[in-house]
N, C-alpha and C positions, 0 to 999 in steps of 0.2 A: 776163425771167429764164429761164435755160436750164432746161428740164425735167429732172427726175431720172429716169434710166433705171429702168424697173421692176425689172430684175435687181439693180441697185445698192441700190435701196430694200429689197429683200428681204434682201440681204447685210448692209445696215446694221442692219436689224431683228435679224437673227440675231446679228450682232456685239454689238449692244447687249444682247441676251438673254444672250450668253455672259459678258459683263462683269458683268451683273446677277447671274448665277449664281455667278460667282467672288466677288463682293462678299458675297453671302448665305452662300455655303458657307465662306468663309474663317474667320469667327468660330466656326462649329461645329467646324472642324478645330482651331482654336486652343484652344477650350475643352476638346476631347478631349485634346489634347497636354498642356495645363496640368493636367488631372485625372490623366493618367497619370504626369506628372512628380511631382505631389504624392504619389501612391500609392507611387511608387518611393522618394521621399525618406522617407516614413513607414516603409517597409519597412527602409530602411537604418538609420534611427534606432532602430527596435525591435531589429533584429539587433545593433546596437552595444550597446544597453542589456543585452540578454540575454547576449551574449558577454562583456561586462565583468563581469557578476555571477558568471558561471561561472568566468572566468579568475581573478577575485579571490577565488574560493572562498568567496563569500558564500552562494550557493545551489549545491546539488549538481546538481539537474535542474529543468527547467521545461517547461510546455506553455502557450503563449499563443495565444489565439484572438481575433481582432478581426472584428466584423461591422458593416458599414455599409449601412444601408437594406435589411436583410434578406439581404445577400450576405456570405459569408466573404471578406474582403479580406486577411487575414493569418492564417496558422496555422503554428506551428512548435514542434517538440519539440527541446530542447537539453539537453546535459549527460547525466547518468546517473540511471537509475531505481534502480540498485544499484551503488554505487561499488566495493564490495569484490569483486564478481564482474564488474565492468566491463560491466554490462548497460545498454545505451543507453536513454535516455528515448524513449518512443514516443508518437505523437499520441493513441493510444487508451489510454494509461496510466490506471490507476484510482488516485485519491487519497482519503485520509481527509479528510472535509470539516470536521470539528469544527464551528465556529460557522456555517459556510455551510449547515449542515443547517437552520438556523432559517427562512430564507425559504421553503424547500420545505414544511416542516411548517406554517408559518403560512398558506401558500397552501391546504393541505389543510383547515385550520380555516375559512378563508374560503369554501371550497366548501360546507362544511356550513352556514355562516351564510347563504349565498346560497340554499341549498335549504330553509332554515327549520328545520333540525335543531337548531341552537343559535343564541343571540342574543348580540350584543356585550355587552348589559347583564345577561346571565344570571350569577347568582352561581356560583362554582365548585362550591359545595356542592350545586347541582342535579344535578351529575354525579358529584361526589366528596363524599358527605355528611360524611365524617370530616375533610375538609380545612378546618380551622379554626385557622389559625396566630394566635398572640396577639402583641399589641404588648408593649413592655417593661413597661407598667403593667397588663397582664393583660386588656386588652380584646380582643374578637374582631371586628374590622371586616369588612365585606363585601369580598371579592376577586372581581372580575368577569373575564369573558373579555377585555374591553377592557384591563384592567390587565395580564393575561398577555401579550397581543399587543404591548403598547407598553412593556413592562418598567417599569411603574409600580406593580407589585403589592406592593412592600415586601419582595421577596425579594432574594437575593444569590447569590454563588458561594463555595464553600469557599476558593478561591485568593485571594479578597479579604479573608479573615479570618485571624487568627493561628492557629497550630497548635492552640491549645486553644479556638478559637472555637466558636460554637453548632453550626455545620454539622459540624465534626469530632466534636464530642461526640455529636451525634445520628446519626452514621454516614452522612451525606448524601454521595452520589456526585456528582461534577461531570459525570458522563456520559462521561468519558474513560478511566476505569480499568475493570478487570474486577471489578465489584462483586459479581456472583453473586446479585443480588436482582432481583425483578420490579418492574414499573412501579408497581403499587399500593403496594408497600412503600416505594419511593423517595418517592412522594407523601406517605405517612404520615410518613416521617422529615423531609421538608421542613417539613411542618406543625408537627411537634414542635419544630423548631429555632426557630420564631417568626419575627416580622417585624422588619425593620431600620428601617422607617418606616411611617407611615400610608399605605395605598394611595391613589394618585392625587396625592400631594403632592410626590413627587420622581420623577426618572428614575434607575433603577439597573440596569445590565446584570446579568442574573441567570439563574437556573435556571428561570425562568418557562416557557420553552419545553418543559421536561420535564413540568411540570404540565399545560401545554396538550396535550401528547401523550397524557397520561392521559385528559383530557377528550375528545379526538378518538376514542380507542379506545372509550370508553363510549358516546358519541353515535352513532358509526358501527356499533357492535355487533360489532366485530372488532378483533384486535390492531393496534397502531399501524402496523407494517410493511405489513400487508395493507390498512389504510385508506389510507395514503399511496400505495401502488401503485394502488389502485382509483381514488382521487380525483385524483391528479396524474400520477404517472410513467407509468402505462400509457396514458392518453389522449394523452400527449405522446410516446409511444414512446421513453422514456428507459430503454433496456434495461440500462444499466450503473449506474443510480442506485438504491441500496437501502440497507438497514441492515447487510447482511452481504455478504462477498465470495465469489463463486463461482469466479472465475478468479484464483487467487493469483499466477500467472505474470505478470499485468499490473499487479499492485499495486506502487506505488512505495514503496520503503523510506523510512521517515521519518528525518530527521536533525535535530540540534540545533545552534544557533549555537555556534561554538567557534573557537579560534585554535591553529594556523594554518589550520585548516579545520573545517567542521562535523563533529560526532561522530555516529556511528550510534547511534540510540536503543536503549537497553536495554529490558528488559521485566521489571518496570515501570521507568518513567523519571520522575524529578522534573524539572520544567521551571520555573525561576524566571520569573515573569511580571512584567516591567516594574517591578520594585521593589515590587510590591504583595503578592505571596504566591507560593505554589508550586503548580503544577499537577501532578497525578499521572496519568500517561498510560501506557496499555498498548497497544502496537502490535497485540497479539494479539486485542484486543477486536473487530477487524473480522471475526474468525472465531468469536466467542464467542456461542453461543446461550443461555447461562445468565444473562447479564447483560441488564438491561432495554434496550429500544430507546430511545435517548436522542433526544428531539426537538430538543434544543439542540446536540448534538455528535456524534451517532452514525452519520451517513450517509457513504456513499462515492459517488463519481461520477467521470466523465471531464470534461475541459474542453469537449468538444463537446456532451455531454449537458447540461451546465450552461448553456452558451450557448443551446441550444435552449429550455430552460426560461425563461431571461431574455427571449429574443426573443418567446416566446409572450405573456409579460406586456407587453412593450413594445408589441406589436401589438394589445393589447386583451384578451388572456386566453384566446381560443378555442384549443382546444375545452374548456378547463377552467373558465374564469371569464368573467364579463361585464365590459365596460369600466368601469362605475361601481365595481365591486368592486376591480378593479386600481388604480383611482384611490385607493382607501382604503389599499391596501398601499403605494403609492409616493408618497404625500404625507403630510406630518407630521400626526399625530393626537394630539400631546401639548401643544397650546396653547402657553403661554409657558414650559413646562419646556424644559430644555436637556440633551442627552446629556452625560455626564461627559467632559471634555476635548475636546468638540466644540462650541464656542460658535457656530459658523457653521451648525450642522445641527439638524434636527428628527428625528423618528422616526415612521415609518408603521406599518401593521400587518404588519411583516415586513422593513423595510429602513431604513437611515440615509438621510436626505434632505438634500441640500445646499440651504440657504436663502440664504446670503450668500457668493457666490464671492470677493468682495473681502476679506472678513474671513478666509476660508479660504486666501486666496492661491492659488486653484486656477484652472486654465484651463477647468474644466468649467462647463457652463451651470447656472444656478440650476434646481433641480428634478431634477438628477442624483441617482439613488439607487444605493446601494452597500452592500457589506459586506466585512469582512476576517476572516480566521481565524488563530488562533494557530499552527496547524499549517502555515501557509505558503501560503494561498490568498486571493485577493481578486477582486472584480468591481466594475464600475460600468456603469451604463446612463445615457446622456445622451439623453433623449427629443428634445430640441430638435434635436440633430444626428443623430438616428436611429443612434446609435452604441452598441454593446454590446462590452465588453472583459472577457475572462476571463483571469486570470493565475494559473495553478496552479504551485506548487513543492512539493518534498518537504522543505523546510527551514524549521524553526521557530526563531526567530520572524521572521527576516529576510524570508521570503517573504510574510508577511502584514502585519507591522507595521514592517518596516525600510525601507530606502531603495528596495528593489526595486519594490514596487507604485507608488511615487511616480515612479520613473524610467520605468516602463512607461507610466504616465499621461501624463507629459510628452512621451515619445516619440510617443505617439499624436497629441497636439495640436500638436507641433512647437515646444514651449517650449525655449528655449536651455538647454543643459546648464551 
């Protein structure tokens, strides 16, 4: 057999090595290209969903932030922050959070629980001795911190009740109007209005977060805004998240669903809420230092700040909370109870939790946690996919409970329109 020349042998080896390199490298390039194409397609879907909502005059303005595995993969401001002055929406616009205040305030409570200052099974009377709401038959059952965090305390909201309901008669504020009362007085009025049901027997979305805010203030030894800043927002460097607005020039003007376009909110503004009742909202509350800091509805923030807060929880809670505590916040803590109108979900110590994606007809993974706000904001965190999505608008109710948050969700996951 003819011997192989040494030089050829080396060339053959080099050639084989080059082929091997090509074979190995090709899949890596293919995966990168596929990932880039998927990201481009997601951006196009999100752009279309946002552009359509603005063009159809369902929302006036919006800021959407999407984070994947800790990186911002989409951020966009669209539409107008103030339609009447033609002020464009900007990425650092400040929004009134309404109910999206609850996860932040609940997290502050969980910091105190982690530090041993309060306990989940503490009766509220340990911190608010006069908080003794009665059932319809005159009994005074124990209401615990657990009940407040999970909205199983037997409390309600005024906008769930008729105009002459117990909350209206007692002068309870839903935390959205300019009440002109302090937090202790608000808690006293809530107690005087009584309970809608026995604590722990039902789930009922409620003003419980305002009572929780009063507990936090007592346990922390300082007003609720200072407590939340010290326990949550300062450690996370959330400079634009607070109970009052400092920079009014960045504050998005609120609008209300209407035809042919949303109406600029008046002050005060009555907001019909999904056929249940009427919210009473004052846009000026964001500047009002005379009304109590509402743990359930009183905060303001930017989309970026809120995404940073959510990502901190998704990644285990540092530097604010420990991972086991975050697990309590983001997994259901209500047993067999079911949140009203959400049969596929449970409720943790601060968030709605998706349990059955098939029943919900959602592309989100089971274990996704989320919240929506009547004033036009929503978020969801899908831990399985390392995905955080914040969708803020200045338009109630479409931005929080209309088709907009669903279309943003579906655009993120690539669900067909």
